[in-house]
N, C-alpha and C positions, 0 to 999 in steps of 0.2 A: 384633722390635725389642729391641735390647740396652739394658739399664738399667745405669747406672753402679754398679759395686760388686756387680752380680748375678753369680751363679755361672754359668760357661759350661758348657753340656752337653758331655759327653764320650761318645764311642761306641767300642765295642770289637768286634772280630771275631776269633774264634779266639785270644783272649788278647792281641791286638795293638791298640793305640790307633789309631783312624782319624783321618787328618788332615782338618780342616775347611777347605774352600777356597771361594773366591767363584765359581769356575767350574770346569767339568769337561767335557772332550770325550769323548763316547761315541758310537761308530759314526758319527763325522764330524759330530756335532751338538754345539755348545757349549751346555751346560746351566747355568742360573743359579738361585740360590735364589729369586729374585723371579718365577720362571716366565715371564720374558720371553726374547726371543731377539735382543736388541740386539747382544750380543757375537758371537753366531753370524753375524748379518748383516754386522757389521763385518769379521769374518774373511773372509767370502765376497766382500765388496766389495773388500777389500784384494787378494785373490788375482785378482779380475777385473780390477782396475786394472793389476796387474802383467802380466797376460796381454795386455791391450790395449796396454800400453806396448811390448811385444815385437813388435807388428805393425808392420812397416816398409813405407813406400812404398805406402800404401793408395790413392794416386791412380792406381796402375797397374791397379786393378780397377774395374769399374763399380760404381755405387751399389748396384744390385741384388745383385751378387756380394758386395759388402761386407756387406750385411745377412745374407746366407746364412752368411758367415763368423762373424758375431756369434752367430747361433743354433746354429751347429755347434760353436764353440769356447768361447764365454763363457756362453751360456745354461745348459748342463748343470751347470756348477760352481756357478752361482748358485742354481738351483732344487732342488738336492739336498735331499730331505726336506720339501719344501714341502707335499705332501699331509698330512703330520703336523703341521706347525707353522703352516700358513697361517691357521688360525682364531684364532691368538694374536697376529697382527701388527696393529699400530696404524697410525694415519695417518702418524706420523713414520717408521715402518718403510717404508711405501709410498713416501714421498718419497725415502728413501735408496736404495731399490731402483731407482727411476726414474733416479737419477744414473748408474747403471752404463751403461744404454743411451745416455743423452744424452752421456756422456763418449766412448763409442765413436763416436757420430755426429759429434761435434765433431772427432775425430781423422780420420774419414773425409772430412770437409769441409775439413780444414786450418784449423780455427778455434781461437781461444784457449779455454782451459778456463773463462774468465770470461764467455764469450759466452752470450747468453740460450739456455737449454735449450729453452724452448718455441718460440722462433723457429727454432732449429736443426732441431727435429723437423718444423716446418712446411715448411722448405726441402726436406727429404727427402720429406715427404708421408706420414708414418707416425704411428702411435699412440705414446703413452708405453709404457714397459716394463710398468707395472702394468696398463694397459689390455689389452696383449697377454696377460698372465698371467691376468687375470680371464676373458678369452674362452677361453684354452687350458685353464684349470683351473676349470671351473664348480663352484660349491658348495664351494669350498675356503676362501675368505676370508669374514670376518665381513661380513654385509650392511650393518650400521650403519657400519662403517669405509668400505665401498665408497661409500656415499652421501656421507659427509664428503669422500672423495677426489674424487668427481665435482664437488662444489661447489668444491673447491680448483682443479680444472682449469678450471672456468668462469671463475673469477676471473683465472687466468693468461691465459686466452684473451682476455678483455676488455682486459687490459693490453697484450698483444701486438698486438691489432687497432688500438690507438691509435697504434702506431708505423708502420703502413702498410708493413710489410716486403714485401707482395705486389707493390709497385711496383719492387722491386729487381731486379737483373739475373738472379738465380737463377730468377726466375719468368718471364723473357722468353724463355728458351731452355732446351732440355734437353741440349745438347751436352756440358755439364760432367758429366753423369751417366754418360757412356760411359767405357770403360777408357782408360788412358794419357792422362789429362787433367792435364797439369802446371800448368795455370792454374786448376784447380778452387778452390784456396784463395783466389785473387784474386776470383773471382766470389762465393764464399761470404762473404768478409770485406766486400766492397763492399755486399752485401745487408744484413749485420748492422749495419755502422757507416758505410759509405760513405767510409771514410778521412777522415772529417770533420775530425779533429784535425790533419790534415796540411795543410789548406787554410784553416782558420778563423783569424782574427786573435786570437781568444780562445785563449790558449796552455794553458789548463787542460785536461789530458787527458781528464777525465771529466765535462765540463759538459753540461748539457741543451741541446738545440737550441732556440733562441728567436730573437726579432727582432734581438737584439744580435749575432748571428753574421754576420760579414762575410768574404767570400772574399778571400784574399791575392792572388789572381791577377787577378780581374776587378773587384774592389771592390764587387760587388753582394751582396745578401743571400744567405747560405748557410744559412738556416734549414731548407731542405729537405734531408733526409738524403742524397739522391742528386744533389746539386748538382754533384759532381765529374764525373758522367757527362754532365750537360747543358751544363756550362760549356765554351765553346770555347777558353778560355785555360788551363784546368787540364791538367796532364800526364795521359797515359793511365794506366789502372789499374795496368798492369804497372810503370810508373815509380813511382807512389805507393806500391805494395806493397813496393818495394825501398828507399825513402827512410828 
C-alpha cells in the first residue's frame, strides 16, 4: 500500500535500475503484484472472443461439430497454464470464463450476445464452461470457490425455470441441430424471446411479459412467450425474423 509522501522502493540489477510495472507477461502468463490473474484472464478472453468472431457460417455445421470446434480451437488458448493458476481463481473469474463458451454457443445458435446464457446452454443441452473444466481438471480449482459457484448456478437455474423455455420450439424438434440449417437462428430466437416485441401492443422493447400484453394481430392476450407460434393470425416465424 502506497502512503502519500513515502519513498518509493527502487531496484537495480547489474547496475541498471529496474522499471516497476503493474503487470508483466512471462511465458504467456500475465503476472500482477496483487497475485491475481484478472488481467491474464481478460487477455485470454479477448483473444477467445476474437477467434470466435472469425468463425463464419456456423449454421453450416451441426451443433455437435460446432462444440468440437470450440474445444479444438478456443479451449486450448483459454486454459493455458490453468494447472498452475487454477487455485488462485475466484468466483468472478469463474463467471468470466463461463462467458467464453456461452458467447460461442450464442454464435452457433445465431442469438444476440444479450440473450440469456443459461437458456442458451439449456437449448444446446450442455454444461457451463467451468463445469466442464472442473470435471476435466480435478483438484485444480479451490474447493470453496467451487461451492460458491455451484450455488450461483442453482440460482440461475431457478431463474431460467420460471421462464418455461422448455416449451419453446428448440425443444420440440432436433432438426435444427443438423448441419446446413439456415433457419437455426429463427428456432433459437423464437425459443429465447418468441419475437414477442414484434406482436405485442406494448412497444417497449424490453418489457416483462404480463397480463397487459395484447397481440396486435388477434387482439387476445400475448402474455405467453410463444403466443406467435400458437396464434393463427400471426405471421410465420420466418417473416417475424425478417421484420
